[in-house]
Residue frames as a rotation matrix with the C-alpha (Angstrom) as fourth column:
MET 1
-0.523 -0.650 0.551 118.75
0.170 -0.713 -0.680 161.23
0.835 -0.263 0.484 123.24
LYS 2
-0.341 0.366 -0.866 117.97
0.940 0.132 -0.315 161.94
-0.001 -0.921 -0.389 126.85
SER 3
0.611 0.709 0.353 115.74
0.706 -0.689 0.162 164.89
0.358 0.150 -0.922 127.55
GLU 4
0.657 -0.424 -0.623 118.39
0.289 -0.621 0.729 166.65
-0.696 -0.659 -0.285 129.67
ASP 5
-0.421 -0.861 0.285 120.85
0.570 -0.007 0.822 166.43
-0.705 0.509 0.494 126.76
LEU 6
-0.178 0.448 0.876 118.27
0.931 -0.213 0.297 167.75
0.319 0.869 -0.379 124.33
LEU 7
0.838 0.517 -0.178 117.30
0.545 -0.766 0.341 170.62
0.040 -0.383 -0.923 126.60
THR 8
0.267 -0.837 -0.478 120.97
0.292 -0.403 0.868 171.51
-0.919 -0.371 0.137 127.07
ALA 9
-0.572 -0.471 0.671 121.56
0.748 0.036 0.663 171.41
-0.337 0.881 0.332 123.30
LEU 10
0.303 0.760 0.575 118.53
0.874 -0.463 0.151 173.60
0.381 0.456 -0.804 122.66
HIS 11
0.896 0.025 -0.444 119.84
0.288 -0.792 0.538 176.14
-0.338 -0.610 -0.717 125.14
ASP 12
0.147 -0.965 -0.217 123.57
0.172 -0.191 0.967 176.02
-0.974 -0.179 0.138 124.31
GLU 13
-0.626 -0.478 0.616 123.48
0.611 0.191 0.769 175.55
-0.485 0.857 0.172 120.56
TYR 14
-0.384 0.578 0.720 120.29
0.754 -0.253 0.606 177.37
0.532 0.776 -0.339 119.60
SER 15
-0.991 -0.051 0.122 119.71
-0.033 -0.798 -0.601 179.75
0.128 -0.600 0.790 122.52
ILE 16
-0.132 0.987 -0.087 116.25
-0.278 0.047 0.959 178.28
0.951 0.151 0.269 123.04
ASP 17
-0.980 -0.054 0.190 114.93
-0.197 0.178 -0.964 178.33
0.019 -0.983 -0.185 126.59
LEU 18
-0.425 0.862 -0.274 111.71
0.216 0.391 0.895 176.44
0.879 0.321 -0.353 127.09
THR 19
-0.022 0.548 0.836 108.98
-0.883 -0.403 0.241 177.06
0.469 -0.733 0.493 129.60
ALA 20
-0.562 -0.115 0.819 108.30
-0.652 0.671 -0.353 174.46
-0.509 -0.733 -0.452 132.28
LYS 21
0.496 0.815 0.299 105.50
-0.352 0.504 -0.788 173.07
-0.794 0.285 0.537 130.08
GLY 22
0.664 -0.327 -0.673 107.85
-0.699 0.047 -0.713 172.93
0.264 0.944 -0.198 127.07
LYS 23
-0.459 -0.872 0.173 110.48
-0.866 0.396 -0.304 171.07
0.197 -0.289 -0.937 129.12
GLU 24
-0.238 0.482 0.843 107.81
-0.479 0.697 -0.534 168.65
-0.845 -0.531 0.066 130.30
ASP 25
0.790 0.567 -0.232 106.71
-0.442 0.266 -0.857 168.06
-0.424 0.779 0.461 126.69
VAL 26
0.211 -0.806 -0.552 110.30
-0.853 0.124 -0.508 167.43
0.478 0.578 -0.661 125.56
THR 27
-0.636 -0.437 0.636 110.77
-0.732 0.603 -0.318 164.94
-0.244 -0.667 -0.703 128.39
THR 28
0.215 0.814 0.539 107.54
-0.389 0.578 -0.717 163.17
-0.896 -0.056 0.441 127.46
MET 29
0.811 0.077 -0.579 108.52
-0.584 0.131 -0.801 162.94
0.014 0.988 0.151 123.78
CYS 30
-0.196 -0.961 -0.197 111.99
-0.888 0.259 -0.379 161.62
0.415 0.101 -0.904 124.65
ASN 31
-0.530 0.063 0.846 110.50
-0.584 0.696 -0.417 159.00
-0.615 -0.715 -0.332 126.97
LEU 32
0.596 0.792 0.129 108.01
-0.387 0.424 -0.819 157.92
-0.703 0.439 0.559 124.32
GLY 33
0.561 -0.465 -0.684 110.77
-0.753 0.055 -0.656 157.67
0.343 0.883 -0.319 121.72
GLU 34
-0.536 -0.795 0.283 112.91
-0.837 0.457 -0.300 155.59
0.109 -0.398 -0.911 124.07
GLY 35
-0.164 0.578 0.799 109.95
-0.456 0.674 -0.581 153.29
-0.875 -0.460 0.153 124.80
ILE 36
0.825 0.453 -0.339 109.26
-0.479 0.239 -0.845 152.79
-0.302 0.859 0.414 121.10
TYR 37
0.128 -0.878 -0.461 112.93
-0.868 0.126 -0.480 152.05
0.479 0.462 -0.746 120.47
GLU 38
-0.625 -0.384 0.680 113.09
-0.722 0.615 -0.317 149.49
-0.296 -0.689 -0.661 123.30
ARG 39
0.258 0.803 0.537 109.92
-0.369 0.596 -0.713 147.72
-0.893 -0.014 0.450 122.13
ALA 40
0.796 -0.008 -0.605 111.17
-0.601 0.110 -0.792 147.56
0.073 0.994 0.083 118.56
LYS 41
-0.260 -0.962 -0.079 114.50
-0.898 0.271 -0.348 146.17
0.356 -0.020 -0.934 119.75
GLU 42
-0.458 0.166 0.874 112.72
-0.554 0.715 -0.426 143.50
-0.695 -0.679 -0.235 121.83
LYS 43
0.661 0.749 0.032 110.50
-0.393 0.383 -0.836 142.56
-0.639 0.540 0.548 118.88
GLY 44
0.475 -0.572 -0.669 113.56
-0.790 0.058 -0.611 142.23
0.388 0.819 -0.424 116.66
ILE 45
-0.605 -0.701 0.377 115.25
-0.796 0.528 -0.297 139.96
0.009 -0.480 -0.877 119.20
GLU 46
-0.067 0.677 0.733 112.08
-0.423 0.646 -0.635 137.87
-0.904 -0.352 0.243 119.55
ARG 47
0.824 0.393 -0.408 111.82
-0.510 0.200 -0.837 137.49
-0.247 0.898 0.365 115.78
GLY 48
0.028 -0.907 -0.421 115.46
-0.893 0.166 -0.417 136.51
0.448 0.388 -0.806 115.54
VAL 49
-0.642 -0.212 0.737 115.00
-0.632 0.691 -0.352 133.83
-0.434 -0.692 -0.577 118.19
GLU 50
0.363 0.860 0.359 111.87
-0.350 0.483 -0.802 132.53
-0.864 0.165 0.477 116.48
GLN 51
0.711 -0.149 -0.687 113.65
-0.690 0.041 -0.723 132.44
0.136 0.988 -0.074 113.13
GLU 52
-0.386 -0.922 0.027 116.60
-0.891 0.365 -0.271 130.61
0.239 -0.129 -0.962 114.67
LYS 53
-0.358 0.347 0.867 114.23
-0.467 0.737 -0.488 127.98
-0.809 -0.579 -0.102 116.13
ARG 54
0.714 0.699 -0.042 112.65
-0.345 0.298 -0.890 127.45
-0.610 0.650 0.454 112.70
ASN 55
0.840 -0.456 -0.293 116.01
-0.236 0.180 -0.955 127.04
0.488 0.872 0.044 111.00
PRO 56
0.790 -0.542 0.286 118.49
-0.240 0.155 0.958 125.20
-0.564 -0.826 -0.007 113.27
GLU 57
0.538 -0.602 0.590 120.57
0.801 0.584 -0.134 124.06
-0.264 0.544 0.796 110.27
ARG 58
0.892 -0.152 0.425 121.53
0.085 -0.869 -0.488 127.68
0.444 0.471 -0.762 109.66
LYS 59
0.675 -0.674 0.298 124.22
-0.625 -0.309 0.717 127.60
-0.391 -0.671 -0.630 112.34
ASP 60
0.348 -0.536 0.769 125.72
0.341 0.837 0.429 124.47
-0.873 0.113 0.474 110.77
ARG 61
0.641 -0.064 0.765 125.80
0.757 -0.117 -0.643 126.12
0.131 0.991 -0.027 107.35
GLU 62
0.896 -0.308 0.321 127.34
-0.314 -0.949 -0.036 129.28
0.315 -0.069 -0.946 108.77
ALA 63
0.526 -0.732 0.433 130.00
-0.385 0.249 0.889 127.24
-0.758 -0.634 -0.152 110.59
ALA 64
0.371 -0.359 0.856 130.81
0.711 0.703 -0.014 125.34
-0.597 0.614 0.516 107.39
LEU 65
0.794 -0.045 0.606 131.09
0.446 -0.634 -0.632 128.58
0.413 0.772 -0.483 105.42
GLU 66
0.806 -0.537 0.251 133.44
-0.584 -0.650 0.487 130.01
-0.098 -0.538 -0.837 108.04
MET 67
0.386 -0.670 0.634 135.58
0.077 0.709 0.701 126.86
-0.919 -0.222 0.326 107.81
ILE 68
0.506 -0.156 0.848 135.77
0.855 0.220 -0.470 127.20
-0.113 0.963 0.245 104.04
LYS 69
0.903 -0.161 0.399 136.71
-0.052 -0.962 -0.269 130.87
0.427 0.222 -0.877 104.36
ASP 70
0.620 -0.677 0.397 139.44
-0.658 -0.173 0.732 129.89
-0.427 -0.715 -0.553 106.80
GLY 71
-0.065 -0.680 -0.730 140.83
-0.949 0.268 -0.166 127.38
0.309 0.682 -0.663 104.31
LEU 72
-0.676 -0.099 0.730 139.56
-0.449 0.841 -0.302 124.24
-0.584 -0.533 -0.612 106.01
SER 73
-0.364 0.597 -0.715 137.66
-0.751 0.267 0.605 121.57
0.552 0.757 0.351 104.20
SER 74
0.511 0.660 0.551 135.32
-0.854 0.463 0.238 118.87
-0.098 -0.592 0.800 105.40
SER 75
0.681 -0.295 -0.670 137.71
-0.128 0.853 -0.505 116.21
0.721 0.430 0.544 104.02
ARG 76
-0.401 -0.883 0.245 140.02
-0.394 -0.075 -0.916 116.95
0.827 -0.464 -0.317 106.95
PHE 77
-0.439 0.331 0.835 137.42
-0.872 0.065 -0.484 115.68
-0.215 -0.941 0.260 109.39
PRO 78
-0.995 0.099 0.007 136.16
0.099 0.977 0.190 112.11
0.012 0.190 -0.982 109.72
ASP 79
-0.321 0.947 0.002 132.51
-0.214 -0.075 0.974 111.36
0.923 0.312 0.226 109.04
THR 80
-0.877 0.093 0.471 130.35
-0.471 0.019 -0.882 111.37
-0.090 -0.996 0.027 112.13
């Protein structure tokens, strides 16, 4: 949540008005939370890419499973 949205919610929904220092602290906490979220998201993407590199056959298996779900069989395709 962006700090402006949080400050507005605190004021509108809970009738809480913060001092300038309180607003600064809320902004800092929101920025830290956003930074942590972005880093975690990047790490997750990096791990997914690394995992995909270690297991390239996975895409082939997933494609085959999708074909089976769709009612197709490998017998309909010539050997390659």
